[in-house]
C-alpha positions in Angstrom: 174.2 134.5 101.6 171.6 136.3 99.6 171.2 137.9 96.2 174.4 138.5 94.2 176.4 136.8 96.9 174.3 133.6 96.6 174.7 133.6 92.8 178.5 134.1 93.2 178.6 131.3 95.8 176.8 128.9 93.4 179.7 129.2 90.9 182.2 127.9 93.5 179.9 125.4 95.1 179.2 123.8 91.7 182.9 123.6 91.0 183.4 122.0 94.5 180.6 119.6 93.8 182.1 118.6 90.4 185.6 118.1 92.0 184.3 115.8 94.7 182.1 113.7 92.4 183.4 110.1 92.5 185.8 110.8 95.2 185.9 109.4 98.7 187.2 112.6 100.3 186.1 113.3 103.9 186.6 116.1 106.4 188.0 115.7 109.9 184.6 114.6 111.2 184.4 111.8 108.6 181.7 113.5 106.5 182.0 113.0 102.8 182.8 116.3 101.0 180.6 115.4 98.1 177.6 115.1 100.3 178.4 118.4 102.0 178.8 120.1 98.6 175.4 118.7 97.6 173.7 120.0 100.8 175.2 123.5 100.4 174.0 123.6 96.8 170.6 122.5 97.9 170.4 125.3 100.4 171.7 127.9 98.0 169.4 126.9 95.1 166.4 127.0 97.5 167.5 130.5 98.7 167.7 131.8 95.1 164.3 130.2 94.2 162.6 132.0 97.0 164.2 135.3 96.1 163.2 135.4 92.5 159.8 133.7 92.6 157.7 136.9 92.3 159.6 138.2 89.3 160.7 135.0 87.6 158.6 132.0 88.6 159.9 129.8 85.8 163.5 130.3 86.8 162.5 129.8 90.4 161.1 126.3 89.4 164.4 125.5 87.7 166.3 126.4 90.9 164.0 124.2 93.0 164.5 121.3 90.6 168.2 121.6 91.1 167.7 121.8 94.8 165.6 118.6 94.7 168.4 116.8 92.7 171.1 118.0 95.1 169.1 116.8 98.2 168.8 113.4 96.6 172.4 113.4 95.5 173.5 114.2 99.1 171.4 111.4 100.5 169.4 113.8 102.7 165.9 112.3 102.6 164.3 115.0 104.8 165.5 117.8 102.6 164.6 115.9 99.5 161.0 115.6 100.8 160.9 119.3 101.6 162.2 120.1 98.1 159.5 118.0 96.6 156.9 119.8 98.8 158.2 123.2 97.6 158.0 122.1 94.0 154.5 121.0 94.5 153.5 124.3 96.0 155.1 126.4 93.3 153.6 124.3 90.5 150.2 124.7 92.2 150.7 128.4 92.5 151.3 128.8 88.7 148.2 126.7 88.0 149.8 123.3 87.0 148.0 121.2 89.5 148.7 117.9 87.7 152.5 118.3 88.1 152.0 119.7 91.6 150.0 116.6 92.6 153.0 114.3 91.5 155.4 116.2 93.8 152.9 116.3 96.7 152.4 112.5 96.3 156.1 112.0 96.4 156.4 114.1 99.5 153.5 112.1 101.1 155.2 108.8 100.3 158.5 109.9 101.8 156.7 111.2 105.0 154.9 107.9 105.3 158.2 106.0 105.2 159.7 108.4 107.8 156.5 108.3 109.9 156.5 112.1 109.7 152.9 112.9 110.7 153.4 116.7 110.5 154.6 116.3 106.9 151.8 113.9 106.1 149.3 116.5 107.2 150.9 119.1 104.9 150.9 116.7 102.0 147.3 115.7 102.4 146.2 119.3 102.7 148.1 120.2 99.5 146.7 117.2 97.7 143.2 118.1 98.8 143.6 121.6 97.3 144.9 120.3 94.0 142.2 117.7 93.7 139.5 120.2 94.6 140.9 122.6 92.0 140.7 119.8 89.3 137.2 118.9 90.2 138.2 115.5 91.8 135.8 116.1 94.7 135.7 112.5 96.0 139.5 112.3 96.1 139.7 115.8 97.7 137.2 114.6 100.4 139.4 111.6 101.2 142.5 113.7 101.4 140.9 116.3 103.7 139.5 113.5 105.9 143.1 112.1 106.2 144.3 115.6 107.1 141.8 115.8 109.9 142.5 112.3 111.1 146.3 112.9 111.3 146.1 116.3 113.1 143.3 115.3 115.5 144.8 115.0 119.0 148.0 116.6 118.0 149.7 119.5 119.9 149.1 122.0 117.1 145.4 122.8 117.6 145.6 125.5 114.9 146.6 123.0 112.3 143.7 120.7 113.3 141.4 123.7 113.1 142.6 124.4 109.6 142.0 120.7 108.7 138.5 120.8 110.0 137.8 124.1 108.2 139.0 122.7 104.9 136.8 119.6 105.2 133.8 121.8 106.2 134.3 124.0 103.2 134.2 121.0 100.9 131.1 119.6 102.6 129.5 123.0 102.3 130.2 123.1 98.6 128.6 119.6 98.2 125.5 120.7 100.0 126.1 118.3 103.0 125.4 121.1 105.4 125.0 118.8 108.4 128.6 117.6 108.0 129.7 121.2 107.3 128.2 122.3 110.6 130.0 119.5 112.5 133.4 120.4 111.2 133.0 124.2 111.3 132.1 123.7 114.9 135.2 121.6 115.6 137.3 124.2 113.7 135.9 127.0 115.8 136.4 125.2 119.1 140.0 124.3 118.5 141.4 127.5 116.9 143.4 130.2 118.6 141.0 132.5 120.4 143.4 135.4 120.2 142.9 135.5 116.4 139.6 137.2 116.7 139.3 138.1 113.0 139.7 134.4 111.9 137.4 133.3 114.7 134.7 135.6 113.6 135.0 134.4 110.0 134.7 130.8 111.2 131.6 131.6 113.2 130.1 133.3 110.2 130.7 130.1 108.1 129.3 128.0 110.8 126.1 130.2 111.0 125.6 130.1 107.3 126.0 126.3 107.1 123.7 125.8 110.1 121.1 128.1 108.4 121.3 126.1 105.1 121.0 122.8 107.1 117.8 124.0 108.8 116.4 125.5 105.7 116.4 122.1 103.9 114.4 120.4 106.7 112.2 123.5 107.2 111.4 123.5 103.4 110.6 119.8 103.5 108.2 120.3 106.4 106.4 123.1 104.5 106.3 121.2 101.3 104.8 117.9 102.7 102.5 119.7 105.3 101.6 116.6 107.4 100.2 116.9 110.9 103.4 115.6 112.4 105.6 117.9 110.4 103.3 120.9 111.1 103.5 120.2 114.8 107.3 120.0 114.5 107.4 123.4 112.8 105.3 125.0 115.6 107.5 123.5 118.3 110.7 124.6 116.5 109.3 128.2 116.3 108.8 128.2 120.0 112.3 127.0 121.0 114.5 127.9 117.9 117.1 125.3 118.7 120.1 124.5 116.5 118.4 121.7 114.5 115.1 121.0 113.0 115.4 117.2 112.9 111.8 116.1 112.8 111.6 117.0 109.1 114.9 115.6 108.2 113.4 112.5 106.6 110.8 112.4 103.8 107.3 111.6 105.1 106.0 108.0 104.9 103.5 107.1 102.1 100.7 107.2 104.6 101.7 110.7 105.7 101.9 111.9 102.1 98.5 110.3 101.3 97.0 112.1 104.3 98.4 115.4 103.2 97.4 115.0 99.6 100.9 115.2 98.2 101.2 111.7 96.9 99.3 109.7 94.3 98.0 106.3 95.5 100.0 103.3 94.2 98.3 100.5 92.4 96.4 98.4 94.9 95.6 101.2 97.3 92.0 101.3 98.5 91.6 105.0 97.6 91.5 106.0 94.0 92.1 109.7 94.8 94.3 111.4 97.4 92.6 111.9 100.8 91.6 115.5 101.5 93.8 117.7 103.7 92.9 118.2 107.3 91.0 121.4 108.0 
């Protein structure tokens, strides 16, 4: 039932729940009526919360809290976990990431006990979002890594693609463009090719990360200007491959001395930098 009918039904379900509290009443199948009342209230509260969220998020949260309590009261661990996940999502949506994190962690713990890998993936994804929003980058990184680890090799390739994309976004934000390229590539390779718009956006993110990754090495090569790095630049301009790896490490001291970009340390035989090659 929906809308007014749902609110009307709550009135009778709550009376039913109260009447069965403390009683050992069972139906013909042997199911306890109190547990059935709790389950029906859980479903109805959840329905009402979803309907009024846009107009009354605070009241929606109250309904979800009741749903969470009813799921626990009825002994339904799966539904209690889902109620916890919904509460985490709605608290996250209204900007209270601290409370959201508590509910997401509760959902994760329950999924671990039940060995529910799909639920664990959802929980780690949600935790990563909250931690990223709070500036807890290292914690977010670990959560997204777990999200990737759990979904890798699973049947739902699109979820794995989303996990890789989330991790790549965070690496990109941290300036670790090499890792960002790696996971954007995995995301693009595993996503649904029929979703052309999303695939194009993923390829754009991959191209930007790849450009930033090459730019760092390219800039180092220009800055240090050693014969080895100059040769690498020339070679890269001929082939334009995906990576410019020759310049990925800083030059040795000898190379820096030869290019005139380093000052001799105490004990060096030269008192001034060597002249650049002509």
